[in-house]
C-alpha positions in Angstrom: -9.4 18.9 0.3 -7.0 17.1 2.9 -4.9 15.5 -0.4 -4.9 18.6 -1.8 -3.2 20.3 1.5 -0.6 17.0 1.4 -0.1 17.4 -2.3 0.9 21.2 -1.5 3.0 20.2 1.0 4.9 17.7 -0.6 5.5 20.2 -3.6 6.7 22.9 -1.4 9.2 20.4 0.2 10.0 18.9 -3.1 10.7 22.1 -4.7 13.0 23.5 -1.4 15.0 20.1 -1.9 15.5 20.7 -5.4 16.8 24.2 -5.3 19.1 22.9 -2.4 20.4 20.0 -4.2 19.4 19.9 -8.0 17.4 17.0 -7.8 14.2 15.7 -6.3 11.4 17.3 -7.1 9.9 15.0 -9.5 11.2 11.9 -7.4 9.4 13.1 -4.0 6.1 14.3 -5.8 5.4 11.4 -7.7 6.8 9.1 -4.7 3.8 10.8 -3.0 1.3 10.0 -5.7 2.1 6.6 -6.2 1.8 5.9 -2.6 -1.8 7.4 -2.6 -2.6 5.1 -5.6 -2.3 7.2 -8.5 -1.2 5.4 -11.6 2.2 5.7 -12.9 1.5 7.4 -16.0 -0.9 9.7 -14.6 1.8 10.8 -11.6 4.5 11.3 -14.0 1.9 13.6 -16.5 0.5 15.8 -13.6 4.2 16.6 -12.1 5.5 17.0 -15.4 2.6 19.6 -16.4 3.5 21.3 -13.1 7.4 21.3 -13.7 6.6 23.4 -16.8 6.0 26.5 -14.8 8.9 25.4 -12.0 11.3 24.7 -14.4 10.7 27.7 -16.1 11.3 30.0 -12.9 14.3 27.9 -12.0 16.1 28.0 -15.5 15.4 31.9 -15.6 16.8 32.7 -12.3 19.7 30.4 -13.0 20.3 32.3 -16.5 19.7 35.7 -14.5 22.6 34.8 -12.2 25.2 33.4 -14.6 24.8 29.9 -13.4 24.1 28.4 -16.8 27.1 27.3 -19.3 25.0 27.3 -22.9 27.1 24.9 -24.5 25.7 22.1 -22.0 22.3 23.7 -22.3 22.2 23.4 -26.4 23.9 19.8 -26.3 21.5 18.2 -23.9 18.0 20.1 -24.1 17.1 18.2 -28.0 18.7 14.8 -27.0 16.9 15.1 -23.4 13.5 16.3 -24.7 13.4 13.2 -27.1 14.3 10.8 -24.4 11.6 12.5 -22.3 9.1 12.0 -25.1 10.0 8.6 -25.7 9.6 7.6 -22.2 6.1 9.4 -21.8 4.6 7.4 -25.0 6.1 4.5 -23.4 4.8 4.6 -20.0 1.4 6.0 -21.2 1.0 2.5 -23.5 2.0 0.0 -20.3 -0.6 -1.0 -17.9 -0.6 0.8 -14.5 -0.5 -2.3 -12.6 2.4 -3.9 -14.5 4.6 -0.9 -14.5 3.9 0.2 -10.9 6.3 -1.9 -9.0 8.9 -1.3 -11.5 8.6 2.2 -11.3 8.5 2.0 -7.2 11.8 0.0 -7.4 13.7 2.2 -9.7 12.4 5.6 -7.6 13.8 3.6 -4.2 16.6 3.1 -6.0 17.2 6.4 -6.8 16.7 7.5 -3.4 19.6 4.9 -2.2 21.8 6.8 -4.5 21.2 10.2 -3.5 21.7 9.0 0.1 25.0 7.1 -0.7 26.3 10.3 -2.8 25.9 12.8 -0.6 26.6 10.7 2.9 29.6 8.8 1.2 30.9 11.9 -1.1 30.9 9.7 -4.0 31.4 12.2 -6.7 34.5 13.7 -5.2 35.8 9.9 -5.7 35.1 9.7 -9.1 38.1 10.3 -11.7 37.5 13.8 -13.1 38.0 14.3 -16.7 36.4 16.4 -19.5 33.2 16.0 -21.0 32.5 15.8 -24.5 29.5 15.7 -26.7 29.7 12.1 -27.4 29.0 11.6 -23.5 26.4 14.4 -23.3 23.9 13.0 -26.3 23.6 9.4 -24.6 23.5 10.8 -21.3 20.7 13.2 -22.3 18.8 10.4 -23.9 18.7 8.3 -21.0 18.1 10.8 -18.5 15.1 12.3 -20.2 13.6 8.7 -20.8 13.8 8.0 -16.9 12.7 11.3 -16.2 9.5 10.7 -17.8 9.3 7.0 -17.2 10.0 7.4 -13.5 8.4 10.9 -12.8 12.1 12.0 -12.0 15.4 11.7 -13.2 17.1 14.3 -15.3 18.6 16.0 -12.3 19.3 12.3 -10.0 21.4 11.0 -13.3 22.7 13.8 -15.2 23.8 16.1 -12.4 26.0 13.8 -10.6 27.8 12.6 -13.8 28.4 16.1 -14.8 29.7 17.1 -11.2 32.3 14.3 -11.6 33.9 16.3 -14.7 36.2 18.6 -14.8 36.1 22.0 -16.5 32.6 22.7 -14.9 31.9 25.1 -12.2 29.2 23.0 -9.9 26.8 26.2 -9.7 27.0 25.9 -13.3 26.1 22.5 -13.5 23.2 22.9 -11.3 22.1 25.9 -13.1 22.7 24.3 -16.9 20.5 21.2 -15.8 17.9 23.1 -14.2 17.7 25.2 -17.2 17.8 22.4 -19.7 14.9 20.8 -17.7 12.3 22.9 -18.9 12.7 21.7 -22.4 12.9 18.3 -21.3 9.7 18.6 -19.4 7.8 20.6 -22.2 8.7 17.4 -24.4 7.6 14.8 -21.7 4.4 16.8 -21.1 3.7 16.9 -24.8 4.4 13.0 -24.9 1.8 12.6 -22.1 -0.9 14.7 -23.9 -0.7 12.8 -27.1 -0.7 9.3 -25.5 -3.0 10.1 -22.5 -5.0 12.9 -23.6 -6.2 15.3 -21.1 -9.1 13.8 -19.5 -7.3 11.8 -17.1 -5.3 14.6 -15.8 -6.7 16.1 -12.7 -6.1 19.7 -12.9 -6.1 20.9 -9.5 -3.4 18.5 -8.5 -1.3 19.8 -11.3 -2.4 23.9 -10.0 -1.4 22.8 -6.4 1.9 21.0 -7.2 2.9 24.0 -9.4 1.7 26.9 -7.1 3.4 25.1 -3.9 6.7 24.8 -6.2 6.5 28.6 -7.3 6.3 29.8 -3.8 9.3 27.6 -2.1 11.7 28.6 -5.1 12.9 32.2 -3.8 13.3 30.3 -0.1 15.4 27.3 -1.2 18.4 29.5 -1.2 18.0 30.5 2.3 17.0 27.0 3.4 20.6 26.0 2.2 22.2 28.2 4.7 20.0 26.6 7.3 20.3 22.9 6.6 23.6 21.6 4.6 22.9 19.6 1.5 24.1 16.3 2.6 21.6 16.3 5.8 18.9 17.4 3.3 19.7 14.9 0.6 19.7 11.8 3.1 16.4 13.4 4.7 14.6 13.2 1.4 16.5 10.3 -0.4 15.4 8.6 3.1 11.9 9.6 2.5 11.9 8.4 -1.1 12.7 4.9 -0.1 10.4 4.6 2.9 7.5 5.6 0.5 8.1 3.9 -2.7 9.4 0.5 -0.2 5.6 1.0 1.0 4.1 1.1 -2.4 6.4 -1.7 -3.9 5.6 -4.1 -0.8 1.6 -3.2 -1.5 2.1 -3.8 -5.4 3.7 -7.2 -4.5 0.9 -8.2 -2.0 2.8 -8.3 1.0 0.9 -7.0 4.4 0.4 -7.6 7.9 3.4 -7.9 10.1 6.1 -8.5 7.4 5.3 -5.4 5.9 5.3 -3.6 9.0 8.5 -4.9 10.3 10.2 -4.5 6.9 9.1 -0.5 7.0 10.3 -0.4 10.8 13.3 -1.9 10.3 13.5 0.8 6.9 12.8 3.7 9.2 15.0 2.7 11.7 18.2 3.0 9.1 16.7 6.2 7.7 17.2 7.6 11.4 20.3 6.2 11.6 21.9 7.8 8.5 20.4 10.9 9.5 22.4 11.0 12.5 25.3 9.9 10.6 24.9 13.0 8.2 24.8 15.3 11.0 27.9 13.9 12.5 29.8 14.1 9.3 28.3 17.5 8.8 29.6 18.6 12.2 33.1 17.2 11.7 33.7 18.9 8.5 32.6 22.5 9.9 35.1 21.2 13.0 38.0 20.6 10.8 37.8 24.2 8.8 37.7 26.1 12.1 
């Protein structure tokens, strides 16, 4: 029961984050499951099954509010689905102990990327130019593949790339990515079901993540008013880094004082970055007043 409560809290927070910055649900939830000893394939499969419900709700809401670019969704959903299906089949056929350190390292790097992107405004420094179909298809394939392999990656990979291009409103980028993610999630889930079957799936976990995510979805817009996206991204990105660093150290056999010292330094760095995010937010607010 205690584990289910932890999963519920993690799913609730993950959905709030995802609704605020357009990414983070899969990364946060998968990091939690890996840290508790769940194999990468089962963790990703469980999260994808829960996301079928949450992405459907999110996509429907974005569609109703006019936050969807139909061309983006139509172009991205098929290659994204193919990438997710292939990634699910790949992960399901790799030994969990062998792939776990790689997955944790990938999630850790994505956590660092989220921090850097929002804390240092990397997207605003990138050249802004039009996005073509020739770029969208490989982008969707790669994002879909890593979404299944890492338990999350569709948003962190595709959203920043699209935000760096002209001609697409930010709200439509987030809305289109969230809407197309439903098709990617369904394809990835199908891949896991065909490769793993249903016996290894813990349906209690799936239900808890799905229900907590659905409960959090309506509150995401309200939370954004209280916590700026930059601060929220740094808090969550830091949590992803620390949790996966712990998992990675355990997988590599590092324990005792070296592990404690490493994690302590990471937490100290995380606190420092959160303080930087608060200062940057206050400075940006002061510049507008």
